[in-house]
Structures are given as C-alpha cells and as structure tokens.
N, CA, C and O atoms as a Maestro MAE file, in Angstrom:
{
 s_m_m2io_version
 :::
 2.0.0
}

f_m_ct {
 s_m_title
 :::
 protein
 m_atom[336] {
  # First column is atom index #
  i_m_mmod_type
  r_m_x_coord
  r_m_y_coord
  r_m_z_coord
  i_m_residue_number
  s_m_chain_name
  s_m_pdb_residue_name
  s_m_pdb_atom_name
  i_m_atomic_number
  :::
  1 25 0.858 -1.168 0.000 1 A "MET " " N  " 7
  2 3 0.000 0.000 0.000 1 A "MET " " CA " 6
  3 2 0.905 1.232 0.000 1 A "MET " " C  " 6
  4 15 1.832 1.340 0.804 1 A "MET " " O  " 8
  5 25 0.623 2.145 -0.905 2 A "THR " " N  " 7
  6 3 1.373 3.387 -0.992 2 A "THR " " CA " 6
  7 2 0.544 4.512 -0.378 2 A "THR " " C  " 6
  8 15 -0.646 4.647 -0.663 2 A "THR " " O  " 8
  9 25 1.184 5.315 0.466 3 A "ILE " " N  " 7
  10 3 0.496 6.405 1.160 3 A "ILE " " CA " 6
  11 2 1.043 7.736 0.667 3 A "ILE " " C  " 6
  12 15 2.255 7.951 0.668 3 A "ILE " " O  " 8
  13 25 0.146 8.635 0.243 4 A "THR " " N  " 7
  14 3 0.519 9.978 -0.184 4 A "THR " " CA " 6
  15 2 -0.274 10.976 0.644 4 A "THR " " C  " 6
  16 15 -1.500 10.897 0.713 4 A "THR " " O  " 8
  17 25 0.431 11.924 1.279 5 A "LYS " " N  " 7
  18 3 -0.234 12.921 2.121 5 A "LYS " " CA " 6
  19 2 -0.327 14.245 1.377 5 A "LYS " " C  " 6
  20 15 0.649 14.720 0.795 5 A "LYS " " O  " 8
  21 25 -1.530 14.835 1.409 6 A "LYS " " N  " 7
  22 3 -1.770 16.147 0.800 6 A "LYS " " CA " 6
  23 2 -2.586 16.978 1.784 6 A "LYS " " C  " 6
  24 15 -3.803 17.094 1.639 6 A "LYS " " O  " 8
  25 25 -1.932 17.548 2.773 7 A "GLY " " N  " 7
  26 3 -2.639 18.331 3.794 7 A "GLY " " CA " 6
  27 2 -3.519 17.448 4.654 7 A "GLY " " C  " 6
  28 15 -3.031 16.539 5.325 7 A "GLY " " O  " 8
  29 25 -4.828 17.717 4.635 8 A "THR " " N  " 7
  30 3 -5.766 16.935 5.437 8 A "THR " " CA " 6
  31 2 -6.373 15.782 4.645 8 A "THR " " C  " 6
  32 15 -7.311 15.128 5.100 8 A "THR " " O  " 8
  33 25 -5.823 15.540 3.447 9 A "VAL " " N  " 7
  34 3 -6.289 14.442 2.592 9 A "VAL " " CA " 6
  35 2 -5.141 13.457 2.408 9 A "VAL " " C  " 6
  36 15 -4.006 13.847 2.138 9 A "VAL " " O  " 8
  37 25 -5.457 12.178 2.557 10 A "ILE " " N  " 7
  38 3 -4.483 11.104 2.386 10 A "ILE " " CA " 6
  39 2 -4.943 10.229 1.229 10 A "ILE " " C  " 6
  40 15 -6.133 9.942 1.097 10 A "ILE " " O  " 8
  41 25 -4.001 9.804 0.391 11 A "GLU " " N  " 7
  42 3 -4.305 8.834 -0.662 11 A "GLU " " CA " 6
  43 2 -3.661 7.502 -0.301 11 A "GLU " " C  " 6
  44 15 -2.476 7.444 0.028 11 A "GLU " " O  " 8
  45 25 -4.446 6.441 -0.366 12 A "LEU " " N  " 7
  46 3 -3.948 5.087 -0.146 12 A "LEU " " CA " 6
  47 2 -4.119 4.317 -1.444 12 A "LEU " " C  " 6
  48 15 -5.242 4.142 -1.919 12 A "LEU " " O  " 8
  49 25 -3.030 3.860 -2.018 13 A "ASP " " N  " 7
  50 3 -3.077 3.105 -3.269 13 A "ASP " " CA " 6
  51 2 -2.949 1.625 -2.936 13 A "ASP " " C  " 6
  52 15 -1.920 1.175 -2.431 13 A "ASP " " O  " 8
  53 25 -4.014 0.868 -3.228 14 A "ILE " " N  " 7
  54 3 -4.034 -0.558 -2.886 14 A "ILE " " CA " 6
  55 2 -3.986 -1.440 -4.135 14 A "ILE " " C  " 6
  56 15 -4.315 -2.625 -4.068 14 A "ILE " " O  " 8
  57 25 -3.583 -0.875 -5.264 15 A "HIS " " N  " 7
  58 3 -3.447 -1.669 -6.492 15 A "HIS " " CA " 6
  59 2 -2.628 -2.932 -6.223 15 A "HIS " " C  " 6
  60 15 -1.613 -2.882 -5.528 15 A "HIS " " O  " 8
  61 25 -3.062 -4.038 -6.763 16 A "GLY " " N  " 7
  62 3 -2.290 -5.274 -6.706 16 A "GLY " " CA " 6
  63 2 -2.364 -6.032 -5.395 16 A "GLY " " C  " 6
  64 15 -1.742 -7.087 -5.269 16 A "GLY " " O  " 8
  65 25 -3.096 -5.536 -4.421 17 A "MET " " N  " 7
  66 3 -3.204 -6.227 -3.140 17 A "MET " " CA " 6
  67 2 -4.378 -7.197 -3.166 17 A "MET " " C  " 6
  68 15 -5.325 -7.018 -3.932 17 A "MET " " O  " 8
  69 25 -4.310 -8.220 -2.329 18 A "TYR " " N  " 7
  70 3 -5.463 -9.081 -2.106 18 A "TYR " " CA " 6
  71 2 -6.470 -8.299 -1.266 18 A "TYR " " C  " 6
  72 15 -6.081 -7.490 -0.424 18 A "TYR " " O  " 8
  73 25 -7.753 -8.536 -1.489 19 A "ALA " " N  " 7
  74 3 -8.803 -7.764 -0.824 19 A "ALA " " CA " 6
  75 2 -8.699 -7.838 0.698 19 A "ALA " " C  " 6
  76 15 -8.800 -6.807 1.364 19 A "ALA " " O  " 8
  77 25 -8.500 -9.022 1.261 20 A "ASP " " N  " 7
  78 3 -8.428 -9.154 2.719 20 A "ASP " " CA " 6
  79 2 -7.217 -8.426 3.290 20 A "ASP " " C  " 6
  80 15 -7.304 -7.802 4.348 20 A "ASP " " O  " 8
  81 25 -6.078 -8.508 2.585 21 A "ASP " " N  " 7
  82 3 -4.878 -7.796 3.030 21 A "ASP " " CA " 6
  83 2 -5.088 -6.288 2.961 21 A "ASP " " C  " 6
  84 15 -4.708 -5.561 3.878 21 A "ASP " " O  " 8
  85 25 -5.691 -5.824 1.875 22 A "ALA " " N  " 7
  86 3 -5.945 -4.393 1.709 22 A "ALA " " CA " 6
  87 2 -6.901 -3.889 2.785 22 A "ALA " " C  " 6
  88 15 -6.686 -2.819 3.356 22 A "ALA " " O  " 8
  89 25 -7.942 -4.646 3.061 23 A "LYS " " N  " 7
  90 3 -8.923 -4.265 4.090 23 A "LYS " " CA " 6
  91 2 -8.241 -4.133 5.446 23 A "LYS " " C  " 6
  92 15 -8.459 -3.159 6.166 23 A "LYS " " O  " 8
  93 25 -7.427 -5.103 5.784 24 A "ARG " " N  " 7
  94 3 -6.714 -5.093 7.063 24 A "ARG " " CA " 6
  95 2 -5.767 -3.887 7.154 24 A "ARG " " C  " 6
  96 15 -5.701 -3.229 8.193 24 A "ARG " " O  " 8
  97 25 -5.038 -3.599 6.073 25 A "GLU " " N  " 7
  98 3 -4.098 -2.476 6.066 25 A "GLU " " CA " 6
  99 2 -4.821 -1.135 6.170 25 A "GLU " " C  " 6
  100 15 -4.370 -0.244 6.889 25 A "GLU " " O  " 8
  101 25 -5.938 -0.983 5.458 26 A "ILE " " N  " 7
  102 3 -6.703 0.268 5.525 26 A "ILE " " CA " 6
  103 2 -7.257 0.459 6.932 26 A "ILE " " C  " 6
  104 15 -7.167 1.554 7.487 26 A "ILE " " O  " 8
  105 25 -7.826 -0.587 7.512 27 A "GLU " " N  " 7
  106 3 -8.370 -0.495 8.873 27 A "GLU " " CA " 6
  107 2 -7.277 -0.142 9.880 27 A "GLU " " C  " 6
  108 15 -7.495 0.670 10.779 27 A "GLU " " O  " 8
  109 25 -6.109 -0.749 9.728 28 A "ARG " " N  " 7
  110 3 -4.984 -0.451 10.626 28 A "ARG " " CA " 6
  111 2 -4.563 1.016 10.467 28 A "ARG " " C  " 6
  112 15 -4.293 1.703 11.453 28 A "ARG " " O  " 8
  113 25 -4.511 1.481 9.226 29 A "TYR " " N  " 7
  114 3 -4.130 2.869 8.982 29 A "TYR " " CA " 6
  115 2 -5.154 3.831 9.592 29 A "TYR " " C  " 6
  116 15 -4.774 4.816 10.225 29 A "TYR " " O  " 8
  117 25 -6.439 3.553 9.407 30 A "LEU " " N  " 7
  118 3 -7.481 4.426 9.950 30 A "LEU " " CA " 6
  119 2 -7.438 4.481 11.478 30 A "LEU " " C  " 6
  120 15 -7.835 5.484 12.070 30 A "LEU " " O  " 8
  121 25 -6.965 3.426 12.110 31 A "SER " " N  " 7
  122 3 -6.870 3.394 13.573 31 A "SER " " CA " 6
  123 2 -5.744 4.275 14.100 31 A "SER " " C  " 6
  124 15 -5.759 4.670 15.265 31 A "SER " " O  " 8
  125 25 -4.769 4.585 13.247 32 A "THR " " N  " 7
  126 3 -3.605 5.346 13.699 32 A "THR " " CA " 6
  127 2 -3.482 6.724 13.056 32 A "THR " " C  " 6
  128 15 -2.606 7.502 13.436 32 A "THR " " O  " 8
  129 25 -4.334 7.036 12.098 33 A "VAL " " N  " 7
  130 3 -4.209 8.296 11.367 33 A "VAL " " CA " 6
  131 2 -4.533 9.484 12.277 33 A "VAL " " C  " 6
  132 15 -5.354 9.378 13.188 33 A "VAL " " O  " 8
  133 25 -3.886 10.594 12.020 34 A "SER " " N  " 7
  134 3 -4.088 11.815 12.796 34 A "SER " " CA " 6
  135 2 -5.549 12.256 12.774 34 A "SER " " C  " 6
  136 15 -6.221 12.124 11.751 34 A "SER " " O  " 8
  137 25 -6.043 12.776 13.895 35 A "PRO " " N  " 7
  138 3 -7.417 13.288 13.923 35 A "PRO " " CA " 6
  139 2 -7.622 14.477 12.982 35 A "PRO " " C  " 6
  140 15 -8.760 14.824 12.666 35 A "PRO " " O  " 8
  141 25 -6.541 15.097 12.537 36 A "LYS " " N  " 7
  142 3 -6.629 16.236 11.619 36 A "LYS " " CA " 6
  143 2 -6.974 15.812 10.194 36 A "LYS " " C  " 6
  144 15 -7.425 16.628 9.391 36 A "LYS " " O  " 8
  145 25 -6.760 14.535 9.885 37 A "VAL " " N  " 7
  146 3 -7.064 14.041 8.538 37 A "VAL " " CA " 6
  147 2 -8.578 13.970 8.375 37 A "VAL " " C  " 6
  148 15 -9.271 13.357 9.188 37 A "VAL " " O  " 8
  149 25 -9.084 14.599 7.320 38 A "GLN " " N  " 7
  150 3 -10.524 14.676 7.085 38 A "GLN " " CA " 6
  151 2 -11.011 13.721 6.009 38 A "GLN " " C  " 6
  152 15 -12.186 13.355 5.981 38 A "GLN " " O  " 8
  153 25 -10.107 13.317 5.122 39 A "GLU " " N  " 7
  154 3 -10.524 12.492 3.987 39 A "GLU " " CA " 6
  155 2 -9.405 11.541 3.589 39 A "GLU " " C  " 6
  156 15 -8.226 11.893 3.613 39 A "GLU " " O  " 8
  157 25 -9.802 10.331 3.225 40 A "VAL " " N  " 7
  158 3 -8.867 9.346 2.683 40 A "VAL " " CA " 6
  159 2 -9.405 8.927 1.322 40 A "VAL " " C  " 6
  160 15 -10.549 8.488 1.197 40 A "VAL " " O  " 8
  161 25 -8.567 9.068 0.313 41 A "ILE " " N  " 7
  162 3 -8.928 8.618 -1.027 41 A "ILE " " CA " 6
  163 2 -8.269 7.265 -1.233 41 A "ILE " " C  " 6
  164 15 -7.043 7.155 -1.217 41 A "ILE " " O  " 8
  165 25 -9.081 6.241 -1.425 42 A "VAL " " N  " 7
  166 3 -8.563 4.894 -1.652 42 A "VAL " " CA " 6
  167 2 -8.537 4.653 -3.153 42 A "VAL " " C  " 6
  168 15 -9.573 4.674 -3.818 42 A "VAL " " O  " 8
  169 25 -7.344 4.424 -3.672 43 A "ILE " " N  " 7
  170 3 -7.177 4.152 -5.096 43 A "ILE " " CA " 6
  171 2 -7.118 2.639 -5.254 43 A "ILE " " C  " 6
  172 15 -6.131 2.000 -4.890 43 A "ILE " " O  " 8
  173 25 -8.197 2.077 -5.804 44 A "HIS " " N  " 7
  174 3 -8.310 0.626 -5.919 44 A "HIS " " CA " 6
  175 2 -8.236 0.144 -7.354 44 A "HIS " " C  " 6
  176 15 -8.120 -1.059 -7.589 44 A "HIS " " O  " 8
  177 25 -8.299 1.030 -8.299 45 A "GLY " " N  " 7
  178 3 -8.262 0.632 -9.707 45 A "GLY " " CA " 6
  179 2 -9.645 0.277 -10.223 45 A "GLY " " C  " 6
  180 15 -10.614 0.168 -9.471 45 A "GLY " " O  " 8
  181 25 -9.698 0.101 -11.529 46 A "TYR " " N  " 7
  182 3 -10.992 -0.127 -12.167 46 A "TYR " " CA " 6
  183 2 -10.938 -1.199 -13.247 46 A "TYR " " C  " 6
  184 15 -11.837 -2.036 -13.327 46 A "TYR " " O  " 8
  185 25 -9.919 -1.189 -14.062 47 A "HIS " " N  " 7
  186 3 -9.901 -2.031 -15.257 47 A "HIS " " CA " 6
  187 2 -9.519 -3.490 -15.025 47 A "HIS " " C  " 6
  188 15 -9.758 -4.324 -15.898 47 A "HIS " " O  " 8
  189 25 -8.946 -3.814 -13.903 48 A "LYS " " N  " 7
  190 3 -8.499 -5.196 -13.679 48 A "LYS " " CA " 6
  191 2 -9.379 -5.924 -12.687 48 A "LYS " " C  " 6
  192 15 -8.884 -6.729 -11.898 48 A "LYS " " O  " 8
  193 25 -10.665 -5.662 -12.711 49 A "GLY " " N  " 7
  194 3 -11.591 -6.357 -11.827 49 A "GLY " " CA " 6
  195 2 -12.207 -5.435 -10.801 49 A "GLY " " C  " 6
  196 15 -11.790 -4.289 -10.630 49 A "GLY " " O  " 8
  197 25 -13.208 -5.960 -10.125 50 A "GLN " " N  " 7
  198 3 -14.000 -5.169 -9.190 50 A "GLN " " CA " 6
  199 2 -13.804 -5.579 -7.731 50 A "GLN " " C  " 6
  200 15 -14.454 -5.025 -6.844 50 A "GLN " " O  " 8
  201 25 -12.923 -6.532 -7.472 51 A "VAL " " N  " 7
  202 3 -12.795 -7.088 -6.122 51 A "VAL " " CA " 6
  203 2 -12.415 -6.018 -5.099 51 A "VAL " " C  " 6
  204 15 -13.066 -5.902 -4.060 51 A "VAL " " O  " 8
  205 25 -11.376 -5.238 -5.377 52 A "LEU " " N  " 7
  206 3 -10.941 -4.217 -4.424 52 A "LEU " " CA " 6
  207 2 -11.976 -3.105 -4.293 52 A "LEU " " C  " 6
  208 15 -12.247 -2.635 -3.188 52 A "LEU " " O  " 8
  209 25 -12.548 -2.686 -5.406 53 A "LYS " " N  " 7
  210 3 -13.574 -1.639 -5.373 53 A "LYS " " CA " 6
  211 2 -14.763 -2.092 -4.530 53 A "LYS " " C  " 6
  212 15 -15.249 -1.337 -3.687 53 A "LYS " " O  " 8
  213 25 -15.228 -3.308 -4.749 54 A "ASN " " N  " 7
  214 3 -16.365 -3.827 -3.985 54 A "ASN " " CA " 6
  215 2 -16.038 -3.948 -2.499 54 A "ASN " " C  " 6
  216 15 -16.885 -3.663 -1.652 54 A "ASN " " O  " 8
  217 25 -14.819 -4.367 -2.181 55 A "MET " " N  " 7
  218 3 -14.419 -4.487 -0.784 55 A "MET " " CA " 6
  219 2 -14.469 -3.118 -0.111 55 A "MET " " C  " 6
  220 15 -15.019 -2.989 0.982 55 A "MET " " O  " 8
  221 25 -13.899 -2.094 -0.753 56 A "VAL " " N  " 7
  222 3 -13.874 -0.758 -0.156 56 A "VAL " " CA " 6
  223 2 -15.285 -0.206 -0.006 56 A "VAL " " C  " 6
  224 15 -15.618 0.381 1.024 56 A "VAL " " O  " 8
  225 25 -16.104 -0.389 -1.016 57 A "ARG " " N  " 7
  226 3 -17.431 0.230 -1.019 57 A "ARG " " CA " 6
  227 2 -18.474 -0.527 -0.202 57 A "ARG " " C  " 6
  228 15 -19.470 0.067 0.210 57 A "ARG " " O  " 8
  229 25 -18.270 -1.831 0.044 58 A "THR " " N  " 7
  230 3 -19.296 -2.592 0.763 58 A "THR " " CA " 6
  231 2 -18.800 -3.227 2.060 58 A "THR " " C  " 6
  232 15 -19.508 -3.181 3.066 58 A "THR " " O  " 8
  233 25 -17.611 -3.816 2.066 59 A "ARG " " N  " 7
  234 3 -17.152 -4.567 3.238 59 A "ARG " " CA " 6
  235 2 -16.353 -3.737 4.231 59 A "ARG " " C  " 6
  236 15 -16.333 -4.057 5.420 59 A "ARG " " O  " 8
  237 25 -15.698 -2.687 3.775 60 A "LEU " " N  " 7
  238 3 -14.835 -1.896 4.654 60 A "LEU " " CA " 6
  239 2 -15.670 -1.123 5.674 60 A "LEU " " C  " 6
  240 15 -16.542 -0.336 5.308 60 A "LEU " " O  " 8
  241 25 -15.394 -1.357 6.942 61 A "LYS " " N  " 7
  242 3 -16.085 -0.669 8.042 61 A "LYS " " CA " 6
  243 2 -15.024 -0.198 9.040 61 A "LYS " " C  " 6
  244 15 -14.044 -0.898 9.294 61 A "LYS " " O  " 8
  245 25 -15.230 0.977 9.594 62 A "HIS " " N  " 7
  246 3 -14.331 1.484 10.624 62 A "HIS " " CA " 6
  247 2 -15.026 2.634 11.345 62 A "HIS " " C  " 6
  248 15 -15.746 3.405 10.709 62 A "HIS " " O  " 8
  249 25 -14.828 2.770 12.664 63 A "PRO " " N  " 7
  250 3 -15.490 3.845 13.409 63 A "PRO " " CA " 6
  251 2 -15.157 5.256 12.910 63 A "PRO " " C  " 6
  252 15 -15.958 6.171 13.100 63 A "PRO " " O  " 8
  253 25 -13.998 5.451 12.279 64 A "ARG " " N  " 7
  254 3 -13.623 6.789 11.784 64 A "ARG " " CA " 6
  255 2 -14.346 7.163 10.496 64 A "ARG " " C  " 6
  256 15 -14.399 8.344 10.152 64 A "ARG " " O  " 8
  257 25 -14.903 6.196 9.775 65 A "ILE " " N  " 7
  258 3 -15.538 6.484 8.488 65 A "ILE " " CA " 6
  259 2 -16.934 7.058 8.725 65 A "ILE " " C  " 6
  260 15 -17.815 6.388 9.264 65 A "ILE " " O  " 8
  261 25 -17.117 8.321 8.309 66 A "ALA " " N  " 7
  262 3 -18.429 8.964 8.406 66 A "ALA " " CA " 6
  263 2 -19.263 8.630 7.181 66 A "ALA " " C  " 6
  264 15 -20.466 8.395 7.288 66 A "ALA " " O  " 8
  265 25 -18.623 8.608 6.019 67 A "SER " " N  " 7
  266 3 -19.336 8.276 4.784 67 A "SER " " CA " 6
  267 2 -18.346 7.874 3.704 67 A "SER " " C  " 6
  268 15 -17.150 8.156 3.788 67 A "SER " " O  " 8
  269 25 -18.875 7.212 2.695 68 A "LYS " " N  " 7
  270 3 -18.096 6.810 1.524 68 A "LYS " " CA " 6
  271 2 -18.713 7.493 0.318 68 A "LYS " " C  " 6
  272 15 -19.926 7.443 0.116 68 A "LYS " " O  " 8
  273 25 -17.872 8.129 -0.480 69 A "LEU " " N  " 7
  274 3 -18.353 8.824 -1.663 69 A "LEU " " CA " 6
  275 2 -17.779 8.175 -2.907 69 A "LEU " " C  " 6
  276 15 -16.573 7.948 -3.007 69 A "LEU " " O  " 8
  277 25 -18.653 7.880 -3.848 70 A "VAL " " N  " 7
  278 3 -18.218 7.344 -5.129 70 A "VAL " " CA " 6
  279 2 -17.680 8.518 -5.929 70 A "VAL " " C  " 6
  280 15 -18.359 9.531 -6.097 70 A "VAL " " O  " 8
  281 25 -16.474 8.376 -6.413 71 A "SER " " N  " 7
  282 3 -15.828 9.436 -7.177 71 A "SER " " CA " 6
  283 2 -16.226 9.363 -8.643 71 A "SER " " C  " 6
  284 15 -16.667 8.316 -9.118 71 A "SER " " O  " 8
  285 25 -16.073 10.465 -9.358 72 A "LEU " " N  " 7
  286 3 -16.260 10.431 -10.808 72 A "LEU " " CA " 6
  287 2 -15.227 9.513 -11.449 72 A "LEU " " C  " 6
  288 15 -15.460 8.959 -12.523 72 A "LEU " " O  " 8
  289 25 -14.097 9.358 -10.790 73 A "ASN " " N  " 7
  290 3 -13.069 8.417 -11.222 73 A "ASN " " CA " 6
  291 2 -13.437 7.054 -10.637 73 A "ASN " " C  " 6
  292 15 -13.340 6.858 -9.426 73 A "ASN " " O  " 8
  293 25 -13.853 6.120 -11.473 74 A "GLU " " N  " 7
  294 3 -14.292 4.795 -11.007 74 A "GLU " " CA " 6
  295 2 -13.192 4.008 -10.298 74 A "GLU " " C  " 6
  296 15 -13.475 3.007 -9.639 74 A "GLU " " O  " 8
  297 25 -11.959 4.445 -10.425 75 A "GLY " " N  " 7
  298 3 -10.845 3.738 -9.813 75 A "GLY " " CA " 6
  299 2 -10.540 4.155 -8.391 75 A "GLY " " C  " 6
  300 15 -9.553 3.709 -7.806 75 A "GLY " " O  " 8
  301 25 -11.389 5.015 -7.828 76 A "GLN " " N  " 7
  302 3 -11.146 5.439 -6.451 76 A "GLN " " CA " 6
  303 2 -12.450 5.665 -5.700 76 A "GLN " " C  " 6
  304 15 -13.503 5.905 -6.291 76 A "GLN " " O  " 8
  305 25 -12.343 5.581 -4.375 77 A "THR " " N  " 7
  306 3 -13.464 5.837 -3.476 77 A "THR " " CA " 6
  307 2 -12.970 6.786 -2.397 77 A "THR " " C  " 6
  308 15 -11.877 6.606 -1.861 77 A "THR " " O  " 8
  309 25 -13.766 7.789 -2.080 78 A "ARG " " N  " 7
  310 3 -13.406 8.771 -1.059 78 A "ARG " " CA " 6
  311 2 -14.046 8.387 0.271 78 A "ARG " " C  " 6
  312 15 -15.250 8.142 0.341 78 A "ARG " " O  " 8
  313 25 -13.239 8.337 1.314 79 A "LEU " " N  " 7
  314 3 -13.723 8.078 2.668 79 A "LEU " " CA " 6
  315 2 -13.683 9.393 3.436 79 A "LEU " " C  " 6
  316 15 -12.610 9.958 3.650 79 A "LEU " " O  " 8
  317 25 -14.835 9.875 3.846 80 A "ILE " " N  " 7
  318 3 -14.909 11.085 4.663 80 A "ILE " " CA " 6
  319 2 -14.850 10.637 6.119 80 A "ILE " " C  " 6
  320 15 -15.639 9.798 6.554 80 A "ILE " " O  " 8
  321 25 -13.911 11.204 6.863 81 A "LEU " " N  " 7
  322 3 -13.677 10.756 8.234 81 A "LEU " " CA " 6
  323 2 -14.391 11.630 9.251 81 A "LEU " " C  " 6
  324 15 -14.597 12.825 9.042 81 A "LEU " " O  " 8
  325 25 -14.763 11.000 10.357 82 A "LYS " " N  " 7
  326 3 -15.367 11.713 11.482 82 A "LYS " " CA " 6
  327 2 -14.268 12.493 12.197 82 A "LYS " " C  " 6
  328 15 -13.116 12.063 12.251 82 A "LYS " " O  " 8
  329 25 -14.639 13.628 12.737 83 A "PHE " " N  " 7
  330 3 -13.699 14.400 13.544 83 A "PHE " " CA " 6
  331 2 -13.645 13.792 14.930 83 A "PHE " " C  " 6
  332 15 -14.667 13.383 15.481 83 A "PHE " " O  " 8
  333 25 -12.463 13.736 15.484 84 A "GLU " " N  " 7
  334 3 -12.316 13.179 16.842 84 A "GLU " " CA " 6
  335 2 -11.904 14.254 17.806 84 A "GLU " " C  " 6
  336 15 -11.730 13.983 18.994 84 A "GLU " " O  " 8
  :::
 }
 m_bond[335] {
  # First column is bond index #
  i_m_from
  i_m_to
  i_m_order
  :::
  1 1 2 1
  2 2 3 1
  3 3 4 2
  4 3 5 1
  5 5 6 1
  6 6 7 1
  7 7 8 2
  8 7 9 1
  9 9 10 1
  10 10 11 1
  11 11 12 2
  12 11 13 1
  13 13 14 1
  14 14 15 1
  15 15 16 2
  16 15 17 1
  17 17 18 1
  18 18 19 1
  19 19 20 2
  20 19 21 1
  21 21 22 1
  22 22 23 1
  23 23 24 2
  24 23 25 1
  25 25 26 1
  26 26 27 1
  27 27 28 2
  28 27 29 1
  29 29 30 1
  30 30 31 1
  31 31 32 2
  32 31 33 1
  33 33 34 1
  34 34 35 1
  35 35 36 2
  36 35 37 1
  37 37 38 1
  38 38 39 1
  39 39 40 2
  40 39 41 1
  41 41 42 1
  42 42 43 1
  43 43 44 2
  44 43 45 1
  45 45 46 1
  46 46 47 1
  47 47 48 2
  48 47 49 1
  49 49 50 1
  50 50 51 1
  51 51 52 2
  52 51 53 1
  53 53 54 1
  54 54 55 1
  55 55 56 2
  56 55 57 1
  57 57 58 1
  58 58 59 1
  59 59 60 2
  60 59 61 1
  61 61 62 1
  62 62 63 1
  63 63 64 2
  64 63 65 1
  65 65 66 1
  66 66 67 1
  67 67 68 2
  68 67 69 1
  69 69 70 1
  70 70 71 1
  71 71 72 2
  72 71 73 1
  73 73 74 1
  74 74 75 1
  75 75 76 2
  76 75 77 1
  77 77 78 1
  78 78 79 1
  79 79 80 2
  80 79 81 1
  81 81 82 1
  82 82 83 1
  83 83 84 2
  84 83 85 1
  85 85 86 1
  86 86 87 1
  87 87 88 2
  88 87 89 1
  89 89 90 1
  90 90 91 1
  91 91 92 2
  92 91 93 1
  93 93 94 1
  94 94 95 1
  95 95 96 2
  96 95 97 1
  97 97 98 1
  98 98 99 1
  99 99 100 2
  100 99 101 1
  101 101 102 1
  102 102 103 1
  103 103 104 2
  104 103 105 1
  105 105 106 1
  106 106 107 1
  107 107 108 2
  108 107 109 1
  109 109 110 1
  110 110 111 1
  111 111 112 2
  112 111 113 1
  113 113 114 1
  114 114 115 1
  115 115 116 2
  116 115 117 1
  117 117 118 1
  118 118 119 1
  119 119 120 2
  120 119 121 1
  121 121 122 1
  122 122 123 1
  123 123 124 2
  124 123 125 1
  125 125 126 1
  126 126 127 1
  127 127 128 2
  128 127 129 1
  129 129 130 1
  130 130 131 1
  131 131 132 2
  132 131 133 1
  133 133 134 1
  134 134 135 1
  135 135 136 2
  136 135 137 1
  137 137 138 1
  138 138 139 1
  139 139 140 2
  140 139 141 1
  141 141 142 1
  142 142 143 1
  143 143 144 2
  144 143 145 1
  145 145 146 1
  146 146 147 1
  147 147 148 2
  148 147 149 1
  149 149 150 1
  150 150 151 1
  151 151 152 2
  152 151 153 1
  153 153 154 1
  154 154 155 1
  155 155 156 2
  156 155 157 1
  157 157 158 1
  158 158 159 1
  159 159 160 2
  160 159 161 1
  161 161 162 1
  162 162 163 1
  163 163 164 2
  164 163 165 1
  165 165 166 1
  166 166 167 1
  167 167 168 2
  168 167 169 1
  169 169 170 1
  170 170 171 1
  171 171 172 2
  172 171 173 1
  173 173 174 1
  174 174 175 1
  175 175 176 2
  176 175 177 1
  177 177 178 1
  178 178 179 1
  179 179 180 2
  180 179 181 1
  181 181 182 1
  182 182 183 1
  183 183 184 2
  184 183 185 1
  185 185 186 1
  186 186 187 1
  187 187 188 2
  188 187 189 1
  189 189 190 1
  190 190 191 1
  191 191 192 2
  192 191 193 1
  193 193 194 1
  194 194 195 1
  195 195 196 2
  196 195 197 1
  197 197 198 1
  198 198 199 1
  199 199 200 2
  200 199 201 1
  201 201 202 1
  202 202 203 1
  203 203 204 2
  204 203 205 1
  205 205 206 1
  206 206 207 1
  207 207 208 2
  208 207 209 1
  209 209 210 1
  210 210 211 1
  211 211 212 2
  212 211 213 1
  213 213 214 1
  214 214 215 1
  215 215 216 2
  216 215 217 1
  217 217 218 1
  218 218 219 1
  219 219 220 2
  220 219 221 1
  221 221 222 1
  222 222 223 1
  223 223 224 2
  224 223 225 1
  225 225 226 1
  226 226 227 1
  227 227 228 2
  228 227 229 1
  229 229 230 1
  230 230 231 1
  231 231 232 2
  232 231 233 1
  233 233 234 1
  234 234 235 1
  235 235 236 2
  236 235 237 1
  237 237 238 1
  238 238 239 1
  239 239 240 2
  240 239 241 1
  241 241 242 1
  242 242 243 1
  243 243 244 2
  244 243 245 1
  245 245 246 1
  246 246 247 1
  247 247 248 2
  248 247 249 1
  249 249 250 1
  250 250 251 1
  251 251 252 2
  252 251 253 1
  253 253 254 1
  254 254 255 1
  255 255 256 2
  256 255 257 1
  257 257 258 1
  258 258 259 1
  259 259 260 2
  260 259 261 1
  261 261 262 1
  262 262 263 1
  263 263 264 2
  264 263 265 1
  265 265 266 1
  266 266 267 1
  267 267 268 2
  268 267 269 1
  269 269 270 1
  270 270 271 1
  271 271 272 2
  272 271 273 1
  273 273 274 1
  274 274 275 1
  275 275 276 2
  276 275 277 1
  277 277 278 1
  278 278 279 1
  279 279 280 2
  280 279 281 1
  281 281 282 1
  282 282 283 1
  283 283 284 2
  284 283 285 1
  285 285 286 1
  286 286 287 1
  287 287 288 2
  288 287 289 1
  289 289 290 1
  290 290 291 1
  291 291 292 2
  292 291 293 1
  293 293 294 1
  294 294 295 1
  295 295 296 2
  296 295 297 1
  297 297 298 1
  298 298 299 1
  299 299 300 2
  300 299 301 1
  301 301 302 1
  302 302 303 1
  303 303 304 2
  304 303 305 1
  305 305 306 1
  306 306 307 1
  307 307 308 2
  308 307 309 1
  309 309 310 1
  310 310 311 1
  311 311 312 2
  312 311 313 1
  313 313 314 1
  314 314 315 1
  315 315 316 2
  316 315 317 1
  317 317 318 1
  318 318 319 1
  319 319 320 2
  320 319 321 1
  321 321 322 1
  322 322 323 1
  323 323 324 2
  324 323 325 1
  325 325 326 1
  326 326 327 1
  327 327 328 2
  328 327 329 1
  329 329 330 1
  330 330 331 1
  331 331 332 2
  332 331 333 1
  333 333 334 1
  334 334 335 1
  335 335 336 2
  :::
 }
}
C-alpha cells in the first residue's frame, strides 16, 4: 500500500493487493491516522476487476468512516472521516 499525504487528505493506493490484506491495512491505517485528517482517497483501480472496489465500497467498516463517496473516477473511493 502506498500512502501519499496532501494536507488533510491522504491517498492510499491498494493496487495489486489481495482484498483481505488491503482491508486489514486500511483499517490499521485508519486506527492510527491523525485526527486532523478529514478524507482518505482509496485508489483501488478499475480495469483489472471489481474485487478491491467492492471491498472498499461494501465490506470496509471502521469507526472513523463517516461516509463513503463514489468518485467520478471509477478507480477510487473517497472516505470522509469523522472528527475526533
């Protein structure tokens, strides 16, 4: 998983990961991320299958996630985080 920080927005690139591994890594990251982070953009890809996209949009759960937004870019999903 590649992490890119842009102010209060973080990008997590999970291309090429197995869904269960990616889910575990994202959940672990959300448990330790700064309370100042407001949004996480998960880059899961689009053209090589739907497994990662479906995992992020349906199976991924975490107390910090306030909502999930489908992006105009089908290869990513935006996670809006709760303020702590």
